[in-house]
N, C-alpha and C positions, 0 to 999 in steps of 0.2 A: 713718353720719355720717363715718366717717374715711376712707372711699374715694372721695370725690367727685371726679369728673374733669371733670365738665360741669355746667352748670345744671339739666339734667333730673334729677341726682341729688339736688337738694334737696328738702325735704319737700313743699312746695305744688305744684311741677311734677309730682313722682312721683303725688301723690294725684289732681291734677286730670286728669293724662293718663289714669290709670286709670278715673276717672269718665267721662271721655269714650269711653274703649275700652267701658266697660258700656254706654253708649248705644248705640253702634254695634252691639254684640251684641245688644241687646233692642230694636232700633228697631221691630220688628214687633209689639211687645207692645201689647195693646189698652188696658191701663192700667199704670201703674208708679207707685212712690213710691221716691225715691232720696234719701238723705241723704249729703252730702259733708262732711267734716271735715278741712280743709286742716291743722290744727293751727297753722301759721304764719299771720299774724305772731306769733311766739312766741319767747321766749328758748330757746336762745341767739341772739342777732341775727347770724346768719350769713348772708352773701349773696356773691354773685360780686362782685369789687371794682368792676366796672363799674356796678352799681347803687348802691353806697355813694357812688361819686365823682360821681353825679348831684347829691349834696347836699353833699358835703365832697371837695375835689380833693386836699387836703394830706395827705401820707402822716403819720400819727401813730401812737402806740401802740395796740394793737387793745383793744377794750372791747365784750365780747359778752355779759357777764353783768350783771343788774342788782345794785346794791349792797344794796338792801332797807333803806333808812335815809336819813338825812339827807345831801344831798350838797353843801352849801353850802362844803364844804372840798375838793370833788373838783376837780382841775385842768381849766380850761376846755377844754382840748384833748381830755380823756377824756370830757367830757360831749357835746362837739360829735360825737365819734366815735361814741358810743352812739347819739345821736339820728340821725346819718346812716345808721349800720346799721338802725335801725328803720325809718326812710322808705324806705331801700332795700329792704327785705324787704317792707314794704306794696306797693311798686310792682312787685316781682317777683310778688307773690300777685295784684295786678292783672292783669299780663300773662298769667298762666296761667288766671285766671278767664275772661279773654277768649278765651283758647284753648278753654276748655270751652264759652263760650257760642257761639262760632263753629261748633262741632261741633254743638250743638243747632240752629242755624240751618241748617247743611248737610244735616242730616238731616230738615228740615221739620217739626220738633217746635215751633217757636215759635207756632204757630196754636192748639194745644191743650194747652200746658203751662204751668203757673204755676211761677215760680221765685222763691224767698225767700232773701234774703241777709242774715244778721245776724251777730252775734258774741256770746260769752258775757261778756266784759269788755274794757276797755282796759288802759292801763298809763301810770303816771307816769315820765315821763323828765326829771327836772330841774324839774316843775312844783312850784311852792311849797317848792323846794329839796328835793324827795324823789324817789327812785327806787324803783319797785317797784309792787305792787299790795296793798292792805290794806282792811279793812273800817272801820278806826278810825285815825285820822280817815279818813271816805271823801272822796272827790273826784270832779267831773264827768268828768274825763278817763278814769276808770275805769268809772263807772257810766252814762255817757249813750253809748249804742252804737248803731250804724247799724241801721237795719231798711228794706230795700227789698223791693218786691214787683214783679215783672213779671207782668201778667195775660196770658192768651193772647191772640194777635193785638195785644199793645200797648195793650189797651183801659186807659183812664183814665191814659195816659201823662202825666207832667207834673205831676200831682196831688201835693200834699204836705199833710202833717197833723203837728200837734204835740200830738196827744192822747197821754194816759198809756197804755203798753202794758207788761205783763209778759211774760217769756219763755213763761209757760204759756199765754197767750193766743194764740199763734201755733199751738198745737194746735188750738184753736177755729175758727182761721180756717181751717186745712187741711180739718178735717172739713166745715166749711159749704161752702167751695168744691167739695170733692169730692161733696157731697151726700150725707153719710154722718152718720148719727145716733151720737152717742157711745153705747157699750154700756153706760155708767154714768155717773153725774154727775162733771162735771169742774169745776175751780176756773177753768179758763179761760174768758175772754168774748171772743167775736168782736168785732173792731173794723172789719170791712170796711166796713159800711154808713157808720158815722160817718166814717171816714177818707175814702171815696170822695165823701160828700155834703157835707163840711165841717162837719157837726154837732158838737157837743160830744161827748167819748168819755164811756163809761160808768163810767170810774174818775176819781175826784177826787184820788188821790194813788197812788204806787207805794211798796211796801215791799221792801227788800232785806236779807236776812240774810247775814253773812259772818263766819265764826268764832264769837266770842262778842259780836260787835257787830251792830247793826240800824241802818237808816236808813230814814227815811220822808220822802218828797219830795211837796209838792203845789205849787200854782202860786206861791205866797208863800214858803215856807219849806222848809228843808233841816235835818232833825233826825237827828243822829247821837250814838248813845250806846251803853254796853254792855247787854246784855239784862237786867241787874240794876237797870237805870234810873240808873246812876251815870256819871259822865264825860260830862255833856250838853254837846252842841255844837249851837248853833242859828245858822243863818245866814238872811240877809234876801235872798233872790234878786231883789228888786227894786233892790237897791243896785248901784252902777256896780262895785264890787268885793266881791261878797257874801261871799267866803271870808277876808276880811281882818280880821272881827271876830266874835266870839261874842257873839251877843245874848241868850243863854239867861237870864241873870239878870233882864232887864227883861220877860221874858214867860213867866212860869211857867204861866200857863193854856194857853198855846199848846204848850208842852212837854209838859204833861200830856195833852192832847187828842191830839197826835201820837204820843205813846208809846202811849195807849190804841188807836189805830189799829193799830200795830205788834202788840200783844197780841192783838187780835181777829183780825188777819191770820194770827197764829201758831195760830189755832185757840182762842184763850181763855187762852194762857199759854205760856211758854217751857219746855222740858224742865228738870227740877231740875239734871241734871248740867251743862247749859250755862251754868244762872246761878250754879253753884258755880265753874265754869270761870272766868266772867267776873269773879268777886269775887277768884280767884287771879292772874288776869293785869292787869298794870299797863297795857298798851297795847293788849289785845284784838286782836292780830294776825289776819289772815286766814289761809286754809290755805296759800297759797303762801309766806307769810313763815314759817310753822312749818316748812315743808319745807326752805326755804333754811337754817334754823339747825339743822336735824337733821343 
């Protein structure tokens, strides 16, 4: 990280160039499965200045690390600098993903290769006066992530779907697309047919566990609490500003039903050590918050 002299020295360019090289070296393979983890966009928000200047031309103090906390008192110029660095890093990743895709095209692989693009989570950079990523309170900019699939020959191009999908469903999709039966029972559910046909998805909610907190989301509600059932936050997603008011007190039955879904998705209960941890933690931070404090 300390010896960068050109754009190609940054994480995303290095990884995606290596991925493209791997394709060149294995272009004659009858079948292949390649996973590429670019790491970026991720802290530290370090990018060549020309990417940051696309979003903030003024020279200000550098800000590349998240504060992991309330930023209502953060000087506006530092918040804008952080946001510009983040946007610049996303743009740099986009450019080098394009480089990778151009290699796929040049090698003639677009007609028989499925490409899936997704992420593990997002990041709050000033949203609701918070900077960082956490499991409690959870937020859409962290949990609502992209998922794009390019089919061989561009089949189904332009189709969109808003069905609920969990990360482990991608495993089921890959196996189905490859015509491979899973060697054992898996939790993932393929959503290919539903997404392509426009039918309702097989999931009526998603559950996300992060640290000692859990979030359950369905079409109408967003439940967030600690795994011991305390610290309940319930939001009405049909409102114009859903996350402005906690409506849990008015809907105890909804809270109980959604929490029961979380328990069921956890296999019938949460580990005792995690419940004990939730009781000791006031804010139920996620893993990154714990690392930031260490």
